[in-house]
Phi, psi and omega in degrees: 000134179238162186210136171262141183245115190247158174187154169259151186215135170208130182044056177233025180308319187295340186259333195304317178303313180293316174302321177298317178304319181290314179300321176298319178291325179293310183304325181299336178291347185251161173298325177199156183208155172224150185248124183241120180233132174264126181249128163261144187306129183243159180262004180238211184264013179322304190296316187294329178293316179300317186293318179293325179291322182299320177297332175278318187231098181291355180282354171282126171244130175228136184259122182258112177290124176252000180275155177301147181272158179280164176285342179261120190294324179291330181294315183285329180288317177300319180299314181299313180297315180301321175298321181292318174297324177298319180297321180296310187298327179280321188234346189225030187292338172280002174284123187294334186220158169217154177242139166244128184218154182276146185246049181238214190293332186292319188268003182259001179286170183297137185264122170277089191287333185297319173310299180310310178300324179294326186274352175286335181258016181244134181251036179254028182215153167244327171230134186225122172245180183223167178285161177230155181250137014272339180225165173285116192259340193266070171293330185306315192263356190267127163235117176215146187312128358266012186268077182277326193268164181294112181299339186285338189269012174261155164295160184056033186298331187294324173300306192289329185282331166302316177297315181295323180292322177302309185307308189279333173296319176292321179298315181290328179281347176264003175291144161280169186297127176085354177286143182248157175254125174278139179217183172267330179199139176194146179219303174055030173092348183203126177213140173249138187234147161289120190297321184295339182265356189231343190297332180264015179247164185223149170287144169214132186273003179257170182281116182249069178288349177290336181275356187239130177305141179303325191295329178289323174304308183306310180304312178299314182288326183284336180287308187280329179052045178228154181287137180253135181267088181303333181276000182294127193271000180229137176215169177294133190289335176297331186293312178298322183298311185292317179302317182293322178290328176293313182302314187278326198228358185055043182301145180259108179262119191228152176238132170264150177278358177281157183246122178261343174243109188269000000 
């Protein structure tokens, strides 16, 4: 089995050396691996660290963005993630898996590699992300019944996000050992994908309601009973990516209650 390990980076210099050590541990689980990183202009030593690490590990490929940035952060990140995907399409399409991970404080913690190794041998997921300690933090990317839409886009969103946080915490705590929780979108800083289910999909930092069945939008609005801003220009880039794969391939987006970064 082969894997590409991907990420976007900006102003993450203080974390990168520890992140690269974790990436090497992850890469050792596979027959072969490559690292693909998209770099946006930073105010720290991120670029120098990338250059130094490439001399140490030739498996690193990094793309330096020279184009002006969008005013919307998610548009910049989705562009970077899509360029990583383009590298996979062009050069590593035969790799069975790829990982998308944040290259910051979340991924520089101690890695429990045994947990990841365990799930590589299980075939009941197409996308798999994990819990985090002390709480599940990434509500921005999370879509799970009946909360399909971005909780941040509702009026009184603090209330919605509190409900969503309680919902995901309860769901994960109720899982039996090894059981996975199905959802419509989840990231939480690290997710592994089966390439054939996602290679023809794209990240999008805008709101893509066209990728979500209307019945799910109705359920979401009916359950929450709060006004939703349909004209919002920014959304989590992972949501469109996962929704598109579900629509095209009926992909199984799963969350494990296990914690891989302690």
